[in-house]
SEKOL-709476 format. One line per 3 residues: number of its first residue (from 1); their letters; for each residue x, y, z of C-alpha. Coordinates in steps of 0.02 Angstrom, whole numbers. Layout:
# SEKOL-709476
NUM) a) X,Y,Z  ... $
***
This chain:
# SEKOL-709476
1) mcn) -8182,-1966,1634  -8226,-2088,1763  -8220,-2008,1958 $
4) ftp) -8238,-2171,2050  -8084,-2218,2170  -8055,-2408,2146 $
7) hqy) -8150,-2462,2300  -8302,-2366,2234  -8289,-2448,2059 $
10) idy) -8288,-2613,2139  -8445,-2582,2254  -8531,-2509,2096 $
13) iqa) -8502,-2665,2008  -8572,-2768,2154  -8720,-2673,2163 $
16) lkm) -8755,-2688,1986  -8741,-2871,1990  -8866,-2875,2142 $
19) lmp) -8990,-2764,2024  -8976,-2889,1873  -9127,-2973,1885 $
22) qsy) -9224,-2807,1891  -9273,-2746,1716  -9230,-2560,1664 $
25) lsn) -9312,-2445,1533  -9219,-2412,1361  -9190,-2239,1330 $
28) ssp) -9159,-2271,1149  -9342,-2194,1121  -9424,-2070,1233 $
31) svs) -9608,-2149,1184  -9545,-2334,1185  -9502,-2436,1334 $
34) cvt) -9415,-2586,1309  -9400,-2714,1453  -9237,-2815,1460 $
37) htf) -9122,-2906,1560  -8941,-2857,1568  -8870,-3037,1534 $
40) qkp) -9017,-3089,1419  -9045,-3051,1245  -9039,-2846,1211 $
43) clh) -9195,-2792,1152  -9155,-2612,1076  -9297,-2549,970 $
46) gts) -9275,-2420,841  -9337,-2233,847  -9386,-2197,674 $
49) yyp) -9547,-2207,568  -9465,-2315,449  -9332,-2441,506 $
52) sfq) -9255,-2590,389  -9317,-2739,300  -9245,-2757,136 $
55) vgs) -9046,-2807,133  -8909,-2800,9  -8956,-2823,-174 $
58) rpl) -9104,-2952,-144  -9261,-2858,-116  -9409,-2938,-27 $
61) fqn) -9542,-2861,-146  -9552,-2865,-329  -9472,-2723,-431 $
64) krs) -9516,-2613,-569  -9470,-2751,-694  -9579,-2872,-625 $
67) eri) -9728,-2746,-614  -9719,-2715,-804  -9708,-2915,-835 $
70) rar) -9879,-2912,-733  -9956,-2781,-844  -9914,-2867,-988 $
73) ngy) -9997,-3019,-931  -10157,-2923,-894  -10139,-2862,-717 $
76) nns) -10224,-2690,-700  -10138,-2590,-563  -10249,-2450,-570 $
79) snk) -10403,-2555,-530  -10315,-2603,-366  -10279,-2436,-302 $
82) ika) -10392,-2436,-153  -10331,-2609,-109  -10145,-2564,-134 $
85) vav) -10157,-2414,-17  -10238,-2514,108  -10097,-2646,87 $
88) seq) -9956,-2510,90  -10030,-2436,254  -10028,-2615,333 $
91) aek) -9842,-2637,264  -9792,-2504,353  -9856,-2566,518 $
94) ktv) -9773,-2738,487  -9604,-2757,562  -9481,-2882,568 $
97) kvk) -9353,-2917,710  -9178,-2911,662  -9029,-2960,773 $
100) ati) -8866,-2861,740  -8702,-2945,798  -8553,-2825,802 $
103) tvh) -8377,-2909,809  -8239,-2806,895  -8058,-2861,889 $
106) ltv) -7940,-2861,1046  -7797,-2753,1004  -7647,-2674,1046 $
109) ggf) -7692,-2512,1145  -7885,-2548,1128  -8010,-2510,1249 $
112) fsd) -7979,-2697,1334  -7793,-2668,1352  -7775,-2579,1530 $
115) lsl) -7852,-2570,1699  -7867,-2390,1713  -8024,-2285,1790 $
118) erg) -8076,-2257,1610  -8066,-2445,1581  -8177,-2463,1732 $
121) add) -8311,-2339,1664  -8312,-2427,1501  -8347,-2596,1589 $
124) itd) -8491,-2505,1672  -8552,-2448,1505  -8542,-2623,1445 $
127) lvg) -8633,-2684,1599  -8782,-2554,1556  -8794,-2609,1382 $
130) ksl) -8734,-2440,1307  -8581,-2481,1231  -8606,-2449,1042 $
133) lle) -8745,-2347,963  -8789,-2406,787  -8909,-2319,662 $
136) lvs) -8961,-2406,508  -8979,-2303,340  -9101,-2341,204 $
139) ttl) -9052,-2330,23  -9217,-2259,-18  -9301,-2096,14 $
142) npk) -9471,-2066,94  -9588,-2077,-43  -9702,-1937,36 $
145) tkt) -9568,-1816,69  -9435,-1862,-46  -9319,-1838,95 $
148) ekd) -9203,-1964,183  -9288,-2089,299  -9251,-2068,483 $
151) tik) -9128,-2195,535  -9146,-2321,658  -9057,-2318,821 $
154) gfa) -9008,-2444,946  -8887,-2479,1078  -8782,-2643,1070 $
157) qkt) -8729,-2745,1215  -8589,-2841,1254  -8632,-3026,1256 $
160) cqi) -8479,-3135,1252  -8277,-3134,1237  -8197,-3293,1123 $
163) vdk) -8023,-3278,1123  -7972,-3124,1045  -8149,-3055,994 $
166) vky) -8286,-2977,1084  -8469,-2978,1026  -8598,-2858,1044 $
169) eae) -8779,-2879,1008  -8941,-2767,977  -9104,-2793,912 $
172) fev) -9220,-2688,801  -9395,-2692,745  -9386,-2645,572 $
175) phs) -9537,-2597,458  -9564,-2673,293  -9565,-2504,208 $
178) fge) -9376,-2467,258  -9306,-2532,108  -9106,-2592,92 $
181) iga) -8985,-2550,226  -8866,-2446,135  -8756,-2390,270 $
184) iyv) -8739,-2390,463  -8678,-2257,583  -8582,-2327,733 $
187) ene) -8548,-2217,894  -8422,-2284,1013  -8490,-2247,1186 $
190) hhk) -8310,-2306,1266  -8173,-2194,1324  -8049,-2286,1208 $
193) emf) -8058,-2331,1024  -8106,-2519,971  -8072,-2598,807 $
196) vte) -8234,-2663,721  -8224,-2799,609  -8390,-2828,546 $
199) vvf) -8583,-2807,584  -8687,-2955,545  -8889,-2947,530 $
202) egf) -8997,-3097,561  -9179,-3109,542  -9218,-3041,370 $
205) ptg) -9310,-3168,246  -9171,-3157,121  -9047,-3229,254 $
208) pfh) -8895,-3144,346  -8838,-2977,284  -8647,-2934,310 $
211) isc) -8564,-2745,339  -8387,-2774,317  -8297,-2641,433 $
214) nsw) -8108,-2682,473  -8095,-2504,559  -8038,-2407,709 $
217) vhs) -8200,-2329,782  -8147,-2183,885  -8210,-2145,1060 $
220) kid) -8365,-2024,1059  -8260,-1909,1180  -8125,-1890,1056 $
223) spa) -8245,-1834,930  -8439,-1830,920  -8439,-1881,730 $
226) krv) -8508,-2044,693  -8414,-2170,594  -8517,-2219,439 $
229) ffs) -8489,-2397,351  -8572,-2435,189  -8640,-2601,147 $
232) nks) -8526,-2723,40  -8636,-2678,-113  -8535,-2571,-220 $
235) ylp) -8599,-2429,-328  -8525,-2303,-459  -8558,-2129,-422 $
238) set) -8696,-2126,-550  -8788,-2280,-484  -8788,-2222,-301 $
241) peg) -8954,-2245,-217  -9046,-2086,-170  -9034,-2105,21 $
244) lkr) -8852,-2138,11  -8802,-1986,-102  -8772,-1854,24 $
247) irg) -8697,-1972,141  -8565,-2029,13  -8520,-1851,-32 $
250) ekl) -8506,-1789,128  -8392,-1932,195  -8264,-1884,48 $
253) vel) -8272,-1711,108  -8241,-1765,283  -8087,-1873,244 $
256) rgn) -8018,-1731,141  -8004,-1611,287  -7975,-1429,272 $
259) geg) -7793,-1425,275  -7778,-1351,437  -7702,-1381,612 $
262) erk) -7612,-1528,674  -7686,-1696,646  -7747,-1795,794 $
265) kfe) -7709,-1985,820  -7888,-2039,805  -7916,-1940,650 $
268) siy) -7930,-2021,465  -7896,-1861,367  -7794,-1886,194 $
271) dyd) -7696,-1719,143  -7525,-1688,54  -7376,-1611,116 $
274) vyn) -7182,-1608,46  -7045,-1708,134  -6984,-1562,251 $
277) dig) -6984,-1689,406  -6821,-1779,354  -6707,-1663,450 $
280) dpd) -6692,-1616,628  -6620,-1427,633  -6675,-1390,803 $
283) tni) -6582,-1527,873  -6433,-1489,791  -6406,-1376,635 $
286) elk) -6296,-1512,557  -6444,-1612,540  -6531,-1484,428 $
289) rpi) -6592,-1571,256  -6665,-1489,102  -6860,-1504,72 $
292) lgg) -6889,-1634,-49  -7044,-1594,-159  -7061,-1428,-265 $
295) kqn) -6976,-1365,-409  -6789,-1366,-331  -6813,-1542,-276 $
298) pyp) -6950,-1629,-357  -7037,-1781,-261  -7194,-1870,-224 $
301) rrc) -7294,-1799,-93  -7326,-1886,92  -7480,-1868,210 $
304) rtg) -7490,-1702,300  -7472,-1709,494  -7492,-1518,526 $
307) rps) -7346,-1526,650  -7273,-1360,696  -7117,-1284,609 $
310) ckt) -6953,-1300,681  -6880,-1151,767  -6723,-1145,665 $
313) dpl) -6800,-1168,506  -6987,-1122,480  -6989,-1233,321 $
316) see) -6953,-1393,408  -7076,-1479,524  -7052,-1509,697 $
319) rvv) -6998,-1698,727  -7109,-1789,868  -7111,-1972,907 $
322) gvy) -7255,-2055,829  -7286,-1984,669  -7482,-1950,625 $
325) vpr) -7563,-2065,488  -7733,-2094,456  -7809,-2207,591 $
328) dec) -7860,-2339,474  -7685,-2338,400  -7620,-2405,559 $
331) fsg) -7569,-2594,591  -7703,-2704,658  -7672,-2789,829 $
334) ikq) -7590,-2943,769  -7481,-2843,645  -7434,-2721,780 $
337) lnf) -7382,-2843,892  -7261,-2926,764  -7201,-2772,683 $
340) kgk) -7161,-2684,852  -7083,-2851,923  -6962,-2839,786 $
343) siy) -6970,-2661,722  -6846,-2547,661  -6872,-2409,779 $
346) svl) -6848,-2530,925  -6689,-2597,845  -6621,-2420,812 $
349) hal) -6648,-2367,991  -6623,-2519,1079  -6494,-2614,993 $
352) ips) -6377,-2480,938  -6351,-2413,1104  -6289,-2582,1159 $
355) lea) -6185,-2614,999  -6093,-2446,1027  -6062,-2502,1220 $
358) aiv) -5985,-2657,1150  -5894,-2583,1000  -5825,-2436,1075 $
361) dkd) -5750,-2367,894  -5875,-2340,780  -5754,-2346,632 $
364) lgf) -5687,-2511,679  -5684,-2630,533  -5668,-2814,530 $
367) pvf) -5493,-2857,556  -5498,-3023,456  -5641,-3121,362 $
370) sai) -5657,-3245,512  -5719,-3109,615  -5863,-3076,483 $
373) ddl) -5898,-3269,507  -5909,-3251,697  -6068,-3149,661 $
376) fne) -6152,-3299,630  -6068,-3414,740  -6014,-3332,911 $
379) gik) -6106,-3174,898  -6085,-3014,979  -6088,-3002,1170 $
382) lpl) -6201,-2851,1221  -6211,-2775,1381  -6372,-2763,1474 $
385) lqg) -6443,-2583,1449  -6620,-2612,1444  -6650,-2759,1580 $
388) egf) -6658,-2935,1566  -6726,-3010,1411  -6775,-2841,1335 $
391) lsn) -6680,-2865,1173  -6709,-3054,1162  -6898,-2997,1162 $
394) ilp) -6882,-2874,1031  -6776,-2981,905  -6799,-3166,943 $
397) rli) -6734,-3217,797  -6565,-3131,819  -6541,-3091,1014 $
400) kfi) -6518,-3239,1135  -6516,-3193,1325  -6394,-3291,1418 $
403) kdv) -6456,-3307,1589  -6292,-3383,1672  -6186,-3242,1615 $
406) eqn) -6311,-3105,1602  -6287,-3054,1430  -6373,-3044,1276 $
409) ilr) -6291,-3112,1119  -6317,-3040,950  -6297,-3195,837 $
412) fet) -6348,-3176,659  -6451,-3349,559  -6333,-3392,407 $
415) pat) -6409,-3319,241  -6473,-3445,116  -6339,-3383,-4 $
418) mdr) -6194,-3410,117  -6278,-3580,183  -6268,-3647,11 $
421) drf) -6102,-3573,-41  -5981,-3493,79  -5884,-3402,-50 $
424) fwf) -6038,-3369,-176  -5993,-3174,-146  -5814,-3200,-223 $
427) rde) -5865,-3280,-388  -5881,-3163,-534  -6016,-3262,-621 $
430) efa) -6125,-3235,-461  -6087,-3053,-460  -6165,-3056,-642 $
433) rqt) -6307,-3170,-610  -6372,-3071,-472  -6407,-2936,-589 $
436) lag) -6543,-3050,-665  -6599,-3138,-506  -6538,-3044,-357 $
439) vnp) -6623,-2902,-246  -6603,-2771,-369  -6641,-2842,-552 $
442) fsi) -6703,-2665,-612  -6545,-2584,-654  -6468,-2706,-798 $
445) qlv) -6493,-2630,-977  -6452,-2652,-1147  -6290,-2557,-1220 $
448) tew) -6362,-2475,-1394  -6236,-2340,-1413  -6058,-2351,-1435 $
451) plk) -5935,-2275,-1372  -5999,-2249,-1216  -6017,-2057,-1179 $
454) skl) -6068,-1944,-1029  -6199,-1810,-1046  -6148,-1718,-901 $
457) dpn) -6052,-1543,-941  -5866,-1572,-972  -5825,-1411,-897 $
460) iyg) -5870,-1458,-727  -5863,-1654,-734  -5715,-1661,-859 $
463) rve) -5693,-1780,-1014  -5851,-1860,-1081  -5785,-2005,-1169 $
466) sai) -5784,-2170,-1084  -5613,-2261,-1029  -5687,-2410,-1095 $
469) tte) -5626,-2416,-1260  -5662,-2542,-1410  -5499,-2627,-1376 $
472) tie) -5538,-2662,-1199  -5693,-2753,-1230  -5625,-2857,-1392 $
475) eei) -5489,-2913,-1285  -5607,-2970,-1155  -5717,-3061,-1279 $
478) rgf) -5554,-3132,-1354  -5602,-3121,-1539  -5774,-3204,-1519 $
481) mtv) -5854,-3052,-1597  -5822,-2867,-1619  -5904,-2730,-1515 $
484) eea) -6001,-2668,-1675  -6076,-2861,-1688  -6106,-2876,-1505 $
487) ikq) -6211,-2721,-1500  -6305,-2781,-1655  -6326,-2950,-1578 $
490) kkl) -6381,-2879,-1410  -6238,-2955,-1320  -6177,-2809,-1211 $
493) fil) -6267,-2746,-1042  -6226,-2610,-927  -6254,-2558,-749 $
496) dyh) -6237,-2373,-770  -6216,-2260,-615  -6096,-2152,-688 $
499) dll) -6192,-1982,-737  -6309,-2025,-586  -6173,-2008,-447 $
502) lpv) -6043,-1909,-520  -6133,-1739,-477  -6127,-1780,-295 $
505) vek) -5953,-1866,-287  -5871,-1703,-222  -6006,-1676,-98 $
508) vre) -5991,-1861,-18  -5818,-1853,-14  -5819,-1701,104 $
511) leg) -5911,-1832,240  -5800,-1922,356  -5797,-2111,334 $
514) ttl) -5865,-2131,148  -5801,-2113,-30  -5890,-2105,-197 $
517) ygs) -5869,-2129,-384  -5965,-2135,-538  -5976,-2308,-612 $
520) rtl) -6004,-2410,-761  -6007,-2603,-775  -6013,-2710,-939 $
523) ffl) -6066,-2861,-962  -6071,-2991,-1111  -6211,-3113,-1133 $
526) nnd) -6156,-3289,-1170  -6260,-3421,-1268  -6333,-3510,-1111 $
529) stl) -6420,-3337,-1062  -6273,-3306,-921  -6178,-3146,-912 $
532) rpl) -6002,-3119,-893  -5913,-2967,-819  -5807,-2869,-945 $
535) aie) -5741,-2706,-869  -5779,-2582,-725  -5759,-2398,-766 $
538) ltr) -5733,-2296,-582  -5735,-2101,-612  -5696,-1944,-498 $
541) ppi) -5729,-1771,-568  -5604,-1641,-547  -5588,-1591,-353 $
544) nge) -5478,-1479,-262  -5381,-1421,-425  -5357,-1602,-455 $
547) pqw) -5408,-1666,-638  -5527,-1787,-675  -5481,-1964,-619 $
550) kev) -5552,-2122,-711  -5480,-2295,-720  -5539,-2457,-810 $
553) ftp) -5535,-2623,-712  -5551,-2800,-780  -5554,-2982,-727 $
556) awh) -5357,-3023,-726  -5240,-3170,-695  -5106,-3074,-590 $
559) stg) -5129,-3042,-406  -5121,-2850,-427  -5260,-2857,-554 $
562) vwl) -5368,-2989,-459  -5370,-2886,-310  -5399,-2719,-394 $
565) wrl) -5539,-2807,-483  -5608,-2861,-328  -5606,-2692,-256 $
568) aka) -5679,-2609,-407  -5835,-2742,-380  -5851,-2682,-207 $
571) hvl) -5864,-2511,-261  -6000,-2555,-388  -6095,-2670,-259 $
574) ahd) -6111,-2514,-154  -6167,-2411,-274  -6309,-2540,-326 $
577) sgy) -6345,-2564,-140  -6385,-2373,-132  -6487,-2373,-291 $
580) hql) -6583,-2533,-244  -6632,-2455,-74  -6649,-2280,-112 $
583) vsh) -6731,-2299,-292  -6792,-2477,-332  -6866,-2500,-164 $
586) wlr) -6898,-2343,-75  -6937,-2217,-215  -7027,-2336,-330 $
589) thc) -7130,-2431,-207  -7157,-2357,-29  -7135,-2159,-84 $
592) aae) -7218,-2162,-260  -7373,-2267,-193  -7414,-2141,-51 $
595) pyi) -7493,-2015,-163  -7591,-2166,-230  -7672,-2208,-67 $
598) iat) -7701,-2019,-14  -7796,-1979,-184  -7887,-2150,-177 $
601) nrq) -7961,-2106,-3  -7996,-1915,-50  -8085,-1953,-201 $
604) lsa) -8152,-2125,-215  -8293,-2173,-83  -8272,-2326,11 $
607) mhp) -8414,-2399,-82  -8341,-2364,-256  -8284,-2522,-349 $
610) iyr) -8111,-2458,-383  -8075,-2413,-203  -8130,-2583,-154 $
613) llh) -8013,-2665,-283  -7859,-2554,-235  -7885,-2559,-36 $
616) phf) -7790,-2728,-7  -7653,-2655,-97  -7639,-2505,21 $
619) ryt) -7649,-2597,195  -7510,-2528,316  -7410,-2432,178 $
622) mei) -7427,-2273,256  -7381,-2317,434  -7228,-2400,367 $
625) naf) -7181,-2254,273  -7205,-2146,434  -7086,-2272,530 $
628) are) -6951,-2249,385  -6966,-2056,399  -6936,-2073,586 $
631) vli) -6776,-2193,588  -6735,-2252,406  -6719,-2101,295 $
634) nan) -6710,-1957,417  -6557,-1863,450  -6429,-1973,548 $
637) gsi) -6551,-2116,515  -6478,-2295,464  -6466,-2256,283 $
640) ens) -6373,-2089,311  -6257,-2176,420  -6229,-2334,327 $
643) fsp) -6232,-2297,144  -6110,-2224,18  -6208,-2063,-20 $
646) gky) -6218,-2017,170  -6319,-1853,198  -6347,-1837,29 $
649) sml) -6441,-2015,15  -6629,-1924,1  -6565,-1792,-108 $
652) lss) -6500,-1921,-230  -6678,-2011,-230  -6754,-1838,-283 $
655) ivy) -6628,-1826,-429  -6686,-1998,-491  -6864,-1947,-478 $
658) dkq) -6838,-1783,-571  -6726,-1865,-712  -6785,-2051,-720 $
661) wqf) -6953,-2082,-645  -7114,-2102,-766  -7274,-2178,-713 $
664) dlq) -7290,-2258,-881  -7120,-2346,-848  -7173,-2422,-691 $
667) alp) -7280,-2562,-782  -7178,-2716,-796  -7173,-2745,-975 $
670) adl) -7136,-2558,-1020  -6997,-2558,-894  -6913,-2722,-983 $
673) inr) -6949,-2624,-1147  -6864,-2460,-1089  -6714,-2549,-1021 $
676) gla) -6692,-2637,-1188  -6730,-2813,-1106  -6878,-2851,-1206 $
679) ved) -6966,-2811,-1371  -7146,-2824,-1411  -7193,-2982,-1510 $
682) pna) -7378,-3033,-1520  -7318,-3215,-1551  -7216,-3224,-1388 $
685) phg) -7282,-3260,-1211  -7349,-3117,-1139  -7330,-3025,-1304 $
688) lkl) -7144,-2985,-1254  -6995,-3068,-1318  -6851,-3053,-1190 $
691) tie) -6684,-3013,-1243  -6602,-3128,-1098  -6707,-3274,-1107 $
694) dyp) -6660,-3333,-932  -6705,-3187,-834  -6789,-3248,-673 $
697) yan) -6870,-3083,-610  -6938,-3049,-791  -6984,-3234,-832 $
700) dgl) -7080,-3260,-659  -7139,-3071,-652  -7219,-3078,-827 $
703) ilw) -7337,-3209,-768  -7378,-3123,-609  -7423,-2968,-712 $
706) dal) -7530,-3059,-823  -7620,-3140,-679  -7649,-2963,-604 $
709) kgw) -7706,-2889,-765  -7816,-3029,-809  -7902,-3001,-626 $
712) vtd) -7910,-2811,-640  -7974,-2824,-816  -8122,-2944,-777 $
715) yvn) -8160,-2830,-625  -8172,-2670,-719  -8278,-2758,-864 $
718) hyy) -8399,-2804,-734  -8420,-2624,-658  -8394,-2533,-818 $
721) aep) -8509,-2615,-939  -8536,-2461,-1054  -8394,-2386,-1152 $
724) rqv) -8422,-2203,-1082  -8440,-2256,-897  -8259,-2223,-859 $
727) esd) -8253,-2046,-935  -8425,-1990,-842  -8365,-2064,-676 $
730) kel) -8323,-1911,-596  -8247,-1992,-429  -8129,-2093,-542 $
733) qaw) -8082,-1933,-639  -8052,-1835,-498  -7938,-1974,-430 $
736) wee) -7834,-1983,-581  -7826,-1789,-589  -7774,-1781,-409 $
739) irt) -7628,-1907,-419  -7563,-1834,-570  -7572,-1644,-524 $
742) vgh) -7554,-1647,-339  -7470,-1807,-269  -7344,-1812,-417 $
745) gdk) -7383,-1638,-439  -7202,-1599,-483  -7217,-1697,-643 $
748) kde) -7397,-1657,-675  -7343,-1569,-856  -7260,-1726,-920 $
751) pww) -7312,-1788,-1089  -7301,-1977,-1039  -7446,-1987,-900 $
754) pvl) -7590,-2096,-975  -7747,-2035,-1016  -7902,-2098,-929 $
757) knk) -8045,-2118,-1049  -8100,-2298,-1063  -8087,-2457,-987 $
760) edl) -7924,-2518,-1068  -7843,-2361,-998  -7916,-2390,-824 $
763) vgi) -7851,-2581,-834  -7673,-2510,-866  -7673,-2393,-738 $
766) vtt) -7748,-2497,-602  -7637,-2640,-645  -7467,-2530,-649 $
769) ivw) -7521,-2475,-465  -7561,-2653,-396  -7404,-2718,-488 $
772) its) -7300,-2603,-392  -7381,-2629,-223  -7363,-2817,-240 $
775) ghh) -7249,-2890,-368  -7115,-2757,-388  -7109,-2730,-191 $
778) aav) -7097,-2909,-164  -6954,-2930,-287  -6843,-2788,-200 $
781) nfg) -6910,-2823,-18  -6905,-3004,29  -6739,-3061,-33 $
784) qyh) -6635,-2933,54  -6569,-3044,195  -6530,-3183,65 $
787) yag) -6421,-3075,-41  -6357,-2931,93  -6361,-3032,259 $
790) yfp) -6184,-3063,208  -6132,-2892,189  -5973,-2926,82 $
793) nrp) -6093,-2990,-52  -6168,-2815,-63  -6081,-2685,39 $
796) tit) -6187,-2527,70  -6041,-2407,90  -5859,-2404,35 $
799) rcn) -5742,-2316,155  -5583,-2302,57  -5533,-2247,-105 $
802) mpt) -5462,-2361,-234  -5274,-2362,-203  -5232,-2330,-389 $
805) edh) -5306,-2164,-371  -5141,-2097,-282  -4997,-2208,-283 $
808) sdp) -4909,-2085,-146  -5047,-2128,-34  -4997,-2252,105 $
811) ewe) -5143,-2355,59  -5053,-2411,-90  -4913,-2481,2 $
814) lfl) -5047,-2568,117  -5123,-2641,-33  -4964,-2718,-101 $
817) kkp) -4912,-2789,64  -5090,-2858,118  -5235,-2826,-2 $
820) eat) -5353,-2919,93  -5339,-2771,228  -5378,-2652,98 $
823) lln) -5537,-2742,49  -5592,-2757,228  -5546,-2572,261 $
826) tfp) -5670,-2534,115  -5803,-2632,185  -5933,-2550,314 $
829) sqi) -5878,-2540,494  -5924,-2668,618  -6078,-2555,679 $
832) qat) -6127,-2512,501  -6132,-2690,457  -6231,-2763,595 $
835) tvm) -6361,-2624,601  -6396,-2649,413  -6387,-2831,432 $
838) tvm) -6516,-2819,573  -6629,-2710,461  -6614,-2808,325 $
841) dil) -6669,-2958,430  -6827,-2876,489  -6881,-2804,311 $
844) sth) -6860,-2985,247  -6974,-3051,369  -7155,-3105,339 $
847) std) -7268,-3077,490  -7374,-3210,545  -7541,-3111,481 $
850) eey) -7455,-3076,315  -7597,-3064,172  -7531,-3147,16 $
853) lge) -7594,-3115,-162  -7764,-3217,-206  -7767,-3277,-23 $
856) tle) -7920,-3188,41  -8077,-3151,-46  -8136,-2978,16 $
859) paw) -8322,-2960,73  -8374,-2847,-65  -8297,-2966,-202 $
862) aev) -8375,-3122,-113  -8557,-3048,-132  -8547,-3018,-335 $
865) piv) -8548,-3191,-418  -8451,-3139,-572  -8328,-3043,-477 $
868) ksa) -8303,-3206,-354  -8290,-3307,-505  -8148,-3198,-583 $
871) fek) -8048,-3189,-407  -8060,-3382,-412  -7983,-3388,-596 $
874) fkg) -7851,-3264,-525  -7811,-3381,-379  -7798,-3522,-494 $
877) klm) -7664,-3416,-607  -7582,-3388,-443  -7569,-3572,-406 $
880) ele) -7504,-3599,-580  -7366,-3489,-549  -7307,-3583,-390 $
883) giv) -7289,-3744,-494  -7202,-3655,-632  -7072,-3568,-523 $
886) der) -7033,-3738,-441  -7016,-3818,-609  -6904,-3675,-673 $
889) nad) -6802,-3685,-522  -6767,-3873,-560  -6721,-3856,-730 $
892) rtr) -6535,-3869,-759  -6535,-3780,-924  -6595,-3624,-829 $
895) knr) -6419,-3574,-761  -6466,-3411,-674  -6582,-3501,-556 $
898) nga) -6508,-3679,-550  -6334,-3747,-514  -6209,-3795,-380 $
901) giv) -6223,-3674,-220  -6369,-3568,-300  -6518,-3506,-213 $
904) pye) -6674,-3550,-316  -6772,-3378,-372  -6932,-3384,-272 $
907) lmk) -6959,-3201,-254  -7119,-3209,-362  -7186,-3364,-281 $
910) pks) -7355,-3292,-216  -7357,-3389,-53  -7237,-3403,105 $
913) epg) -7219,-3464,277  -7197,-3322,409  -7014,-3274,430 $
916) vtg) -6866,-3247,323  -6902,-3358,174  -6869,-3270,10 $
919) kgv) -7024,-3303,-63  -7202,-3235,-48  -7305,-3082,-123 $
922) pys) -7416,-2986,-12  -7549,-2873,-68  -7459,-2731,7 $
925) isi) -7309,-2634,47  -7320,-2678,237  -7142,-2688,267 $
***
């Protein structure tokens, strides 16, 4: 810590400036003095006996194969032994001068971000040329001692700042005998961390040599441990150069930690824990929540933070602001500005108090539909609770500060769906179309058995036979065919939330302001690939001595039936919204992916080719998951307060994980086959024949899946040339073992886990993982505001029972007199709706630094011609997909994506502009 007063600091800087022309001695070596000037090129010599000369994979001297060729052509090495020794001794003395340029990115909260005394001390460190200590590590051993060569050390000095980047330079005298640079150690001499993007070495005869870092380097004051960065060259464990084997192993041990203590912000330790931090019993015992993970409530694992236990519940972890995630999983400077500017955390802690002040009654609904329209026209006037312009800075797209009246206005942008057709949400055909081309195209499935029956215990939940009868369906089909024929011809489809929701209906109904049913919705497939809704069944189990209640609602031509059908659709849409958010989105992407990320960092070295293939697909996921645990899925968070299952929302996701989640079914082709939406057909495109030909999500998704699989296949084939290399790769096998038995350990004994014995197995596993983080997540995330921004289209909660459940209830009389009022009362409250709409807007937004599939060639890929060529082929496939999506959206025969008022389906389109666009497939789950 610097003890200067501000005045002393200024005097010291002036003194330094006066001394600039004078030289100083480098203390990088006690035996070598290096005369330099502070603002001239830094001259920083190494201290080791063997500094560096060869770089990358381009050796300066001939290799053993060259020697064998020379021997075959008559060259006699033995006759030149004396001469060779002399040359070798001369080579050891010869050096080359190499300049290293380190690029540091200016970031939020980094060492350039404040004017504290610590910053003053760091400025002085820069002036005296001791900002960063670099050590070069050779890939080879000392030929005499067979031990690692001494590293070459040198301090780097700040040379310039260009916009948002700072450059540091160091010079090394590198002996010819050093060998390739396999890694570098970096030590940050500042008081604060810095974000190092790359190190470039110049001066080698083979040309510039790059080491990509893109990593936070902690201050030496926080921890004396040096950061290690490996060269961009990838190695399987068996191919690791001798000089790097120890470092490779030790770095993995360091990343795993010891499972003890509370993690610190600057650390990068990856370990597992259960979801025991969702509840907050210390604040209120009513906020206690069950632990997710273990036999009772199976669940994937999250990253361990080591926070203390709650005082009122030793099994729960204490909640604090700012959840630990390994430092390199945190947002970059640009992403952090972008995300925090419109963050969910800021919204729920700044906007909600303003909404509650503006809307005094938290249960107040919308009195008329025009009041909903006003959200997009007039907006809501918000009081100034945080000061002028505060909210408008956080949410510039939604909040406008009106200076004349000193008020904030929350005014939503009109969603694309509503902009094209104001009444889109009212139409049955749109209700059906969105099961194939909406934000949750993952639930629709083929009906294969008739009659429909529940698999739940009838002694608890009542009669198992569905109330949807053969007569009901055939009346709706109107003699077109029988139910038996419809099933045989694959014409009947279902949204089935009956057995999933029924077990929690009684608990949910005990909560204030929400209700729930088990539901089934049947559709008929028309000849033009559109779906027609046939019937909705809503079921309530026996409750409080009342028998099971179930009723079937169908499209009608009488006012009472028409309005009951609309109410039934609202309930089904709330069920679908909850399933989409809790399962299709959170569980299957964010939650399931976290164990993949943890295992990858714990078991695969950063120089492992599979690590480098997966790494772009994992950026920022752990941090966004931590934010979700803080303000979205936590007790009393926006999910609990705004979705029908309420406080049982996360428990419901655990039930789905236990009953439905399988790794092998996360692959798109397997998922489609499992739901009856496709069958294997070697003669069909992608090897699958779709049951519904115009299924936009599947049509576009399969092209993206094939492109991803082709890229992964080419990549894996390059690095695993021999058949047995996959099975003998110890790091890879440990990685897959840990995913199965620890990260998803509650499912470790399931028979469906893929084996990992050959290249085909590896391609399948990796393609599934990268599909989940890219295509699957894009499909469920970036269309949220388009389809849920006008909440009557996808209400997240229903607050009233169906009026027919109890004809003696006053709600029945209200329904008969004013059915519109009953529907509005069923919809979310004003606070619930505006909160969810705001969150949907943020989640649907692409940041300015979004990293889209195929856009950036990773440095490690660029340096391998075969891999680079494979990436360019992958990029070309994605460009083709862009054109195919446009062609399909313009095709009038594709009625699920083209027609009057229909929003084109673009969620699988790889590229996008920043903002809410309804398209774009990023590499990772970064929002």
